[in-house]
N, C-alpha and C positions, 0 to 999 in steps of 0.2 A: 218567123224570123229568128226568134230567140233559140228555137230548137236547132236551126241550121247553124247559127253562130256557135252553139255549144258543141255540135258535132265537129265543126271546123277547128275549134280550139283543142278538142280532144285528139284529133288527128295530128295536129301540129305538135302536141306534147309527145305522142307516141313516136312520131318521126324524130323528134329531138332526142328521146331516150335511145332509139335505135342507132342514130348517128353517134351518140356518145359511147354506147356499148361497142360499136364497130371501131371507134377510135381507140378505146381502151384495149381491144383485142389486138390491134396492130402495134400498140406500144408495149404490150406485155411480152416479156422475154422469159422463157423457161430456162432455169439454171441448168448447168451440165448434169447435176445429179437429180434434177426435176423435183427437188424438195419443196420449192415454192409453189408447185402445182399439185403433186400427189406424193404421198409417202405410204409405205407399208411397213408394219411392225408386228413382231410376235409379242403378245402380252401374256405374262405368266403370273398366276396367283399362288401364294403359299398354301399349304394344306389347311383344311377347315376341320371343324368338329364332327360334322356328319360323316358317316362311314363312306358315302359315295364321293366325298370331297377330300378325303384324307390323302390322296395322291396329288392334290393341287388341281389347277385348271389352266388351260391354255386357250388363247383365242387370237384371231388376226385383226389388227387395227388398221383401218384405211382412213387417211385424212386428205382432204383437199383444201389447203389454205386459201387458194384462189376463190373458192365459192363457200368457204366456211362449213365444209361438210366433215363430219368426224363420227365414225361408227366402228364398233367392235363386232366382228362376225364370230359368233360362238355356236359350237355344235352342242345342241341341247334340245330338250323337249319343249314344245311350245306351251305357254301357260294354259291351264284349263283342260289339258288333254288326258288326265288320269292320275298325275302326281306320283308319289312315292310308291304306291301299291302297284301301279302299272310298271314302274321301273323294276321292281323285284320279281314281277311275274314275267319279265322279259318281253313285255309288250310295248316298250317305249319306242315311239316313232320319232326319231331325232331328225333335226334339220339344222342347217346353218342359218341362224337368226341374226338379223342386223339390229344391234342395240346401240342407241346413242351413247357415246363413251362416258359422259357424266353419270348416266343411269346405270351403265354396266359397272362402273367403279363404286357406285353407291352401296351395292350389295356387299362387296368385300370390305368397304370402310366400316359398315355396321358390325361386321364380324371381326374387325381388327386384323385383317389379313394383309400381308404385304403383296404389292403388285409391282412388277418390274416390266419395263418395255425394252425390247431389243430391235433396233432398226435393221430392216432387211435391205440388202444392197442389190435391189432389182433395177432393171432398166425401166425407162418410162413406159415402153410398150408392155413389158411384163407386169408392171404395177396396174396399168389400165386393164389388162386382160384378167389379172387376179380379181380386181374389183368387179368386173363384168361377171366372172365366174361365180363369185360369192353372191352377187346380187341375184343370179339365176338359180341359186341353191343347187350347185353342181352335184350334190350327194345323190348317187343313184340308189335304186331300190335295195341292192345287196348291202349297202352301207347304212341304210336308215334304221335298221333294227340295232339298237344300241347294244354293244358287247362290252362288258365292263373292262376287260383287259386288252382287247384287240381293236375294236372298232369304237374309238373314243375321241375326245377333243383333240388330243395330240396327234394321233395317227391320221385323222381326217385333215387337220391343218397341214400336215406334212404332204399329204397327197395333193392338196390344193396347190402347194408351191411347186411340186413336181410336174403338175399339169400345165403350168403357165411357162415354165422354162423349156420352151419348145426348140428354139434354134440354138440353145446352149444346154449344158448338162451340169448337174450338181455332183461334185466330187466330195464324198464324205470323208475322204482321207483316213480311212480306218475307223471303224465303229468302236466306241468305248468297250472296255472289257466286259461290262455287264451284258452286252448283247451276245457274248459268246457263251453265256451260262445256259444250262438246261433250264427249261421254263420254270420248274418248281423253285430252283435256286434264285432265278431272276425275280420271281414274284415275291419271294421272301426278302430279297434285297430292297425292293421298292416299298415293302410293308414294314421295314425294320423299325420304324418309329412308332408303329401302332400294332401291338400284339393282337388286338381283336380284329383288325383289318386283315392281318395275316391269317388268323384263324378262319375268318369268313372266306377269304380267297382259297385257302387250301381245302376247305370243306367242299367246295364246288368245282375245283380245278380238274379233278379226275385224272384220266390218263394223259390229258394235255400236259400235266406236270412233268412227264417223262419224255417230252418231245422238244423240238426246237421250232419256234415261230420265225417267220421272216423278220428281218430287222425293223421294217416299217411298222410291223404289228406289235413290236415290243416297246414302242416309244411312249413314255410317260412324260409329263411336264418337266420333271427333274432331269431326265435323260435327254430330252429334246434340246436343252441348252448345251449340254456336252457335245451333242452332235453338231449343232449349228456353229459352235465356237471353232471347230476344226474344219468345217465345210467350206469349200470354195466353189464359185461358179465359173465354169470353163467355157469360153467363147469358141466359135468355129475356128478361129485362127490360132487357137491354143493358149491365148492369154487368159490369165486367171485373176479373180478378185475375191476377197473374203465375202462370205454370205451375210455376215453381220458387221455393221459399222459403228454401232453406238449402243449404249446402255443407259437407262434412266429409271429412277424409282418414281413411280406414280403415287403409291401409297406406302407409308412406313409400316413396319410390323409392330402392332400394338398388343395383340393377344396371340402369343405363340401356342400352337397346339401341344398339349401335354397328354401323354398316354396315361391311362388309369393304372394305379399300382395293383389293382385286382386283375392281373393278367389271366388268360385262359388256363395256363399251366397251374397257377395257384388256385383258381376257383375249382377246377375239376380234380386237382390233386386233393384239395380239402374234401370234395365230394366222395372221393375214393376212401379216404381215411374215415369219414363219417359213416359210410356204408359198411366198412369193416367193423367198426365199433358197434353199430346197430345189429349187425349179423351175429357178432359174438354175444351181445346181450340177449338176443333172441334165443340162441342156443343154450345159454346158461340159465336165464330167468323166464324163458317162454313168453316174453312180451309179444303182443300181437298188433296193436293199432299202428304203432310207428313204422314197423317193417311193411305192413300192408299199404300204408300211405306212400312209403318210399317206392314200393313195387309199382303202385299205380302211377306215380309221377314218372318213373323210369320207362314204363311201358308206353305212356302217353308221349314222352319226349322221343323215344325210339320210333314210334309210329309216325308222328308228325314229321320228324327229320327224314324218315324214309320216303314219305310222300313228297316232301319238298325236293329231295335229291332226285327222285324219279322225274319230277316235273322239270327241274332245272337242267338235268342231264340229257333228257331225251325230247323235251318239248320246247322250253322257252328259248334256249340258245343264249341265255345271258352270259354264260361262260363258255359257250361252244357246246356242241352236241357230242357226247362221248360217254364211255363207261366210267363210272365212279366207284372207286374201291371201297368207299364208306357204305355202299349199299350192302356189303357183306355183314357188318355188325348192326347197321341201322336200316331197318326196312319194316314194312307192315306185316311181313310174313310171320314173325313170332306171335303177334296179336291174333292173326287168323288161325294159326295152329292151336293156340291156347283156347280160343273161343269154341272151336269145333271138336277138339280131341282131348281136352283136359280131363274129362271124366272116364276116359278109357284106362283099362288096366295096363300098367307099365308105362304110363305117360311120363313118369318121372325120368325115364331114360332119355327123353327128348332134351331135358335140361343138361344132361351130361354131354350129349352130342353138340348142343349149342355152346357149352363151355369149351369143348375141344376146339370148335371153330374159332371162338373168340381168342383163345390162347394162341393158336396158330397164326391168327391175324396179327396179334401183338408181336410175335416172333418175326413176322414178315416185314416189320418196320423198315429195315435197311434196303428192302428191295424196290421201293418206290419213293420218289420225291414227295408224293402227296402225304404219306403217312408221317405223323409227328406225335410228340409227347402229349399235348393236351387232348387230342382225340383218343389216344390210346389209354389215357386215364379213364375216359368214359367207357371204353371197351372193357377195361379191367373191372370197373364198377359193375357192369352188367355180368361179367364172369363170376364175381363174388356172389351176387344174388342167385345166379343160375346153379352154382355148385351147392348153395344152401338148399335150394328147392329139390335138387337131386338127392341130397342126403336125407332131407325130410321125407320125401316120397319113398325112398328105400326103407327107412325106419318104419313108416306106416305099414308098408307091405309085410315087413318081418313080423310086426305086432299082429296083423290080421292072420298071418299064416299060423302063428302060435295059438 
């Protein structure tokens, strides 16, 4: 009897909840802009200290005030899938990950980074479709492999918005002038506040630096805002509305990113001067251990850099697969030649040949956007040591002949 009574009471309570929910649904009225039911926003974070975060970060925020749902959909690697090593090896399998907004903001708050929100002026259907698309992780296989400059948080977010505006179109009303730049100049513009980020990008950009990407592939968080501020959504009847309708600061800027005063140009310029002094001292006073250590370090750096360039240029796709001009001065080939042929008569002439190649490479700087001063300081450093070994080898041969 007690069991039957308990079941009856439970059924009555469930019926009461259902009737109440149904009554609430009939009285709930969605506002014309649907902001009381669902909102969509672009969230942009300021640059961080880590090299992969120095362009900032962008994500899509979806809120449902009606049911108290609030998530940021961020294009990134899922936790525990390989970390930073996998990123630099070009093996990052990125996804659109739904993160509760308080948790999403917590990371940037700890780093003192500013986060701003820009409300997107989408229709109710478009916002619902966007949420569905993000929930289903719309990113296809071609986009999952993270590409540092083309397939990133900004470009993926832009593609998501273009996918949901089906019956309407997005008119960008003229892309900002940065999108008209050749790739190398554009990358330098985006990296202008971080010389080491610029050095990193130009090291691996290769022949991509002398081409032009599609506008959607050039979007970085900074440029994304410039695009959205001018963009309008055009309906089928020709009417237009701005793509963004509001701006709000979610987190203040506490710790602004500051570039190191030890720029690549200064570091490698100092290395060149140091190498010249060591070489002159070696010629005059016949010192041995310091030049030998320097040669060992230079050969190690050149070999490792060459292997990394080969991997990133032809295997990983982290910056796209293409030829890289820095494979001319930096490759494993010098070490291989030295290991197998250094004891042969006349080997010193190889140093002269390599010196000529390095000098011609330096003179070719204006011919490609990829070539720049910091890298050519390294090239000149190698040339100084090569010309010394050529002179040394030639002198030894003369002494033996006598």
